[in-house]
Backbone as CSV, one residue per row, in Angstrom:
resi,resn,N_x,N_y,N_z,CA_x,CA_y,CA_z,C_x,C_y,C_z
1,UNK,5.201,-22.026,20.592,5.389,-20.589,20.671,6.699,-20.224,20.002
2,UNK,6.743,-19.062,19.415,7.950,-18.623,18.725,8.946,-18.005,19.699
3,UNK,10.211,-18.242,19.455,11.246,-17.544,20.218,11.462,-16.174,19.561
4,UNK,12.263,-15.346,20.206,12.508,-14.014,19.659,13.142,-14.072,18.277
5,UNK,14.132,-14.922,18.120,14.815,-14.987,16.826,13.911,-15.571,15.740
6,UNK,13.106,-16.572,16.061,12.209,-17.133,15.040,11.079,-16.156,14.696
7,UNK,10.620,-15.358,15.666,9.616,-14.332,15.389,10.186,-13.293,14.433
8,UNK,11.410,-12.819,14.710,12.033,-11.818,13.836,12.290,-12.384,12.441
9,UNK,12.681,-13.646,12.378,12.886,-14.281,11.080,11.570,-14.392,10.316
10,UNK,10.516,-14.809,11.004,9.209,-14.936,10.356,8.705,-13.587,9.860
11,UNK,8.871,-12.534,10.656,8.431,-11.204,10.222,9.268,-10.701,9.047
12,UNK,10.566,-10.985,9.063,11.429,-10.571,7.950,11.036,-11.295,6.664
13,UNK,10.737,-12.582,6.774,10.313,-13.345,5.596,8.978,-12.814,5.082
14,UNK,8.035,-12.561,5.977,6.728,-12.050,5.562,6.868,-10.680,4.906
15,UNK,7.616,-9.773,5.523,7.781,-8.436,4.961,8.542,-8.482,3.637
16,UNK,9.531,-9.346,3.540,10.254,-9.497,2.277,9.359,-10.029,1.174
17,UNK,8.543,-11.018,1.495,7.622,-11.567,0.502,6.579,-10.533,0.095
18,UNK,6.076,-9.766,1.058,5.112,-8.719,0.740,5.725,-7.626,-0.121
19,UNK,6.945,-7.227,0.207,7.618,-6.203,-0.584,7.904,-6.713,-1.997
20,UNK,8.305,-7.973,-2.127,8.535,-8.556,-3.444,7.239,-8.615,-4.248
21,UNK,6.143,-8.984,-3.613,4.853,-9.016,-4.294,4.454,-7.623,-4.774
22,UNK,4.681,-6.610,-3.947,4.351,-5.238,-4.342,5.237,-4.783,-5.495
23,UNK,6.524,-5.111,-5.440,7.430,-4.737,-6.536,7.050,-5.423,-7.842
24,UNK,6.700,-6.701,-7.792,6.268,-7.400,-9.004,4.960,-6.830,-9.541
25,UNK,4.033,-6.496,-8.652,2.785,-5.879,-9.076,3.054,-4.523,-9.720
26,UNK,3.956,-3.743,-9.134,4.300,-2.437,-9.700,4.930,-2.601,-11.078
27,UNK,5.852,-3.542,-11.208,6.496,-3.773,-12.491,5.476,-4.186,-13.545
28,UNK,4.575,-5.090,-13.185,3.576,-5.575,-14.131,2.575,-4.485,-14.497
29,UNK,2.064,-3.773,-13.507,1.057,-2.753,-13.782,1.614,-1.554,-14.532
30,UNK,2.796,-1.098,-14.133,3.346,0.102,-14.765,3.743,-0.144,-16.213
31,UNK,4.003,-1.363,-16.583,4.286,-1.667,-17.990,3.011,-1.687,-18.819
32,UNK,1.905,-2.054,-18.233,0.667,-2.203,-18.991,-0.292,-1.026,-18.824
33,UNK,-0.197,-0.354,-17.700,-1.179,0.679,-17.382,-0.465,1.811,-16.652
34,UNK,0.359,2.593,-17.360,1.167,3.601,-16.670,0.327,4.742,-16.121
35,UNK,0.815,5.366,-15.075,0.162,6.547,-14.540,-0.446,6.358,-13.169
36,UNK,-1.373,7.243,-12.871,-1.965,7.326,-11.540,-2.722,6.080,-11.103
37,UNK,-3.569,5.477,-11.945,-4.325,4.308,-11.466,-3.432,3.158,-11.009
38,UNK,-2.374,2.884,-11.754,-1.496,1.790,-11.344,-0.719,2.161,-10.084
39,UNK,-0.299,3.419,-9.967,0.383,3.863,-8.748,-0.534,3.716,-7.537
40,UNK,-1.789,4.081,-7.687,-2.750,3.951,-6.594,-2.937,2.486,-6.202
41,UNK,-3.068,1.602,-7.169,-3.229,0.178,-6.858,-1.994,-0.400,-6.175
42,UNK,-0.815,0.011,-6.606,0.419,-0.485,-5.998,0.527,-0.007,-4.555
43,UNK,0.256,1.275,-4.312,0.349,1.798,-2.948,-0.717,1.202,-2.033
44,UNK,-1.918,0.996,-2.548,-2.960,0.360,-1.735,-2.610,-1.091,-1.419
45,UNK,-2.038,-1.804,-2.385,-1.647,-3.186,-2.101,-0.512,-3.225,-1.084
46,UNK,0.402,-2.275,-1.162,1.470,-2.209,-0.162,0.892,-1.935,1.222
47,UNK,-0.082,-1.038,1.290,-0.703,-0.734,2.583,-1.413,-1.959,3.149
48,UNK,-2.116,-2.691,2.303,-2.854,-3.860,2.784,-1.933,-5.024,3.148
49,UNK,-0.856,-5.202,2.404,0.023,-6.341,2.662,1.013,-6.107,3.798
50,UNK,1.450,-4.867,4.005,2.563,-4.612,4.908,2.177,-3.943,6.222
51,UNK,0.903,-3.697,6.463,0.481,-3.055,7.701,0.407,-4.080,8.830
52,UNK,1.058,-3.788,9.961,1.003,-4.720,11.094,-0.120,-4.372,12.070
53,UNK,-0.496,-5.326,12.886,-1.485,-5.122,13.946,-1.226,-6.142,15.048
54,UNK,-1.719,-5.836,16.225,-1.645,-6.808,17.313,-2.738,-7.859,17.098
55,UNK,-2.409,-9.130,17.245,-3.413,-10.170,17.013,-4.593,-10.098,17.979
56,UNK,-4.324,-9.762,19.241,-5.395,-9.602,20.225,-4.866,-8.769,21.372
57,UNK,-5.718,-8.420,22.270,-5.332,-7.582,23.399,-4.372,-8.338,24.316
58,UNK,-3.347,-7.624,24.778,-2.390,-8.205,25.691,-1.207,-8.882,25.018
59,UNK,-1.181,-8.934,23.691,-0.086,-9.549,22.956,0.885,-8.453,22.536
60,UNK,2.183,-8.709,22.663,3.171,-7.678,22.349,3.833,-7.877,20.996
61,UNK,3.445,-8.887,20.250,4.017,-9.113,18.925,3.019,-8.704,17.857
62,UNK,3.552,-8.430,16.671,2.704,-8.015,15.555,2.400,-9.185,14.638
63,UNK,1.344,-9.006,13.882,0.963,-9.933,12.823,0.435,-9.082,11.668
64,UNK,0.337,-9.631,10.481,-0.222,-8.864,9.363,-1.668,-8.469,9.653
65,UNK,-1.951,-7.188,9.506,-3.272,-6.672,9.876,-4.380,-7.267,9.017
66,UNK,-4.105,-7.523,7.752,-5.125,-8.097,6.881,-5.504,-9.504,7.334
67,UNK,-4.511,-10.285,7.733,-4.765,-11.644,8.218,-5.515,-11.602,9.549
68,UNK,-5.071,-10.719,10.457,-5.732,-10.587,11.762,-7.186,-10.160,11.583
69,UNK,-7.418,-9.179,10.720,-8.782,-8.697,10.498,-9.660,-9.798,9.903
70,UNK,-9.127,-10.550,8.958,-9.912,-11.622,8.339,-10.270,-12.708,9.352
71,UNK,-9.290,-13.162,10.123,-9.568,-14.208,11.109,-10.509,-13.714,12.207
72,UNK,-10.290,-12.509,12.705,-11.167,-11.981,13.746,-12.589,-11.795,13.225
73,UNK,-12.714,-11.322,12.003,-14.052,-11.117,11.428,-14.777,-12.450,11.252
74,UNK,-14.055,-13.464,10.777,-14.704,-14.761,10.535,-14.996,-15.527,11.823
75,UNK,-14.186,-15.342,12.850,-14.386,-16.127,14.062,-15.192,-15.404,15.130
76,UNK,-14.987,-14.089,15.278,-15.634,-13.388,16.380,-16.520,-12.233,15.945
77,UNK,-16.587,-11.954,14.669,-17.475,-10.900,14.198,-16.750,-9.592,13.896
78,UNK,-17.521,-8.648,13.371,-16.958,-7.381,12.902,-16.401,-6.532,14.037
79,UNK,-17.044,-6.564,15.180,-16.571,-5.748,16.305,-15.200,-6.197,16.798
80,UNK,-14.944,-7.491,16.766,-13.648,-8.000,17.218,-12.530,-7.665,16.237
81,UNK,-12.880,-7.396,14.986,-11.864,-7.092,13.971,-11.532,-5.610,13.908
82,UNK,-12.210,-4.782,14.681,-12.000,-3.333,14.600,-10.572,-2.929,14.923
83,UNK,-9.928,-3.597,15.868,-8.569,-3.206,16.237,-7.581,-3.454,15.098
84,UNK,-7.886,-4.360,14.185,-7.019,-4.610,13.038,-7.459,-3.818,11.812
85,UNK,-8.731,-3.470,11.756,-9.222,-2.697,10.617,-8.790,-1.234,10.683
86,UNK,-8.666,-0.690,11.893,-8.249,0.716,12.025,-6.893,0.992,11.394
87,UNK,-5.849,0.186,11.677,-4.574,0.452,10.999,-4.643,0.232,9.489
88,UNK,-5.467,-0.712,9.033,-5.615,-0.923,7.598,-6.242,0.284,6.918
89,UNK,-7.270,0.838,7.536,-7.917,2.025,6.972,-6.957,3.211,6.988
90,UNK,-6.227,3.382,8.078,-5.271,4.488,8.167,-4.169,4.344,7.114
91,UNK,-3.634,3.158,6.943,-2.590,2.939,5.944,-3.131,3.132,4.526
92,UNK,-4.370,2.726,4.297,-4.979,2.920,2.980,-5.197,4.399,2.686
93,UNK,-5.595,5.170,3.689,-5.753,6.609,3.499,-4.416,7.289,3.231
94,UNK,-3.379,6.855,3.926,-2.040,7.403,3.668,-1.600,7.057,2.247
95,UNK,-1.873,5.843,1.797,-1.526,5.442,0.431,-2.288,6.280,-0.590
96,UNK,-3.566,6.534,-0.330,-4.368,7.359,-1.230,-3.835,8.787,-1.280
97,UNK,-3.531,9.357,-0.126,-3.005,10.718,-0.094,-1.639,10.802,-0.769
98,UNK,-0.807,9.814,-0.571,0.505,9.794,-1.212,0.366,9.678,-2.727
99,UNK,-0.561,8.854,-3.187,-0.779,8.710,-4.629,-1.280,10.020,-5.237
100,UNK,-2.189,10.696,-4.557,-2.695,11.980,-5.062,-1.582,13.025,-5.060
101,UNK,-0.786,13.050,-4.000,0.331,13.986,-3.928,1.336,13.732,-5.053
102,UNK,1.661,12.470,-5.300,2.570,12.143,-6.394,1.967,12.465,-7.752
103,UNK,0.667,12.313,-7.863,-0.017,12.626,-9.126,0.134,14.095,-9.483
104,UNK,0.044,14.965,-8.486,0.102,16.395,-8.769,1.512,16.965,-8.695
105,UNK,2.496,16.158,-8.347,3.868,16.663,-8.327,4.734,15.933,-9.347
106,UNK,5.010,14.681,-9.128,5.944,13.935,-9.966,5.304,13.483,-11.276
107,UNK,4.061,13.049,-11.228,3.415,12.457,-12.399,2.617,13.449,-13.239
108,UNK,2.749,14.719,-12.972,1.960,15.664,-13.775,2.534,15.714,-15.177
109,UNK,1.661,15.926,-16.116,2.078,15.974,-17.508,2.583,17.368,-17.834
110,UNK,3.531,17.414,-18.703,4.050,18.715,-19.131,2.962,19.450,-19.902
111,UNK,2.797,20.693,-19.554,1.769,21.491,-20.232,2.243,21.839,-21.631
112,UNK,1.360,21.659,-22.567,1.668,22.035,-23.932,1.021,23.381,-24.178
113,UNK,1.771,24.272,-24.761,1.220,25.606,-24.992,0.149,25.524,-26.073
114,UNK,-0.930,26.239,-25.849,-2.055,26.208,-26.782,-2.124,27.474,-27.612
115,UNK,-1.161,28.367,-27.411,-1.172,29.601,-28.202,-0.807,29.281,-29.643
116,UNK,-1.507,29.946,-30.602,-1.185,29.699,-31.996,0.218,30.190,-32.327
117,UNK,0.940,29.380,-33.057,2.283,29.750,-33.472,3.340,29.529,-32.402
118,UNK,2.982,28.920,-31.307,3.949,28.667,-30.240,4.943,27.627,-30.712
119,UNK,6.209,27.898,-30.486,7.254,26.962,-30.868,7.763,27.169,-32.278
120,UNK,7.183,28.073,-33.017,7.657,28.354,-34.365,8.576,29.554,-34.327
121,UNK,9.328,29.736,-35.380,10.256,30.858,-35.446,9.523,32.195,-35.584
122,UNK,8.361,32.150,-36.125,7.560,33.359,-36.261,7.935,34.191,-37.469
123,UNK,8.682,33.687,-38.384,8.878,34.508,-39.547,9.914,34.119,-40.395
C-alpha cells in the first residue's frame, strides 16, 4: 500500500508525464496542422490523460480515469466502468466546448474586406 507521501509523489509524476505528453503533442500538431483541429485533439488528449477518478467505491484516493475505466471494463464489464467513464465524458465535453469557444474568439481569422477598391487610395 502507498503511504501519503508516495501517493502524492506518484500522482505528481503521473500528472507531470501527462502534461509533458500533451505539450509535446501540441508542439508537434500545431507545427504540422495549425488551427482548430489540432487544438481540439490536444484538449481532448489532455482531458483523457489528466482526468482523475476513484478506482472503486469506498476508496479516497484518485487514479487516472482512463486507466480505471479500461481495467473496470475489461474485468467487470461496462456497468462497473460507469463511475470512471462519467468524468471522462464530462472532461471531454468541457474540452470540446473550450475548443469551440477558442475557435470563435482567439483563433478566428481576420476578415478581409470584399468591397471592390478596398485598401486602395481611390484616386
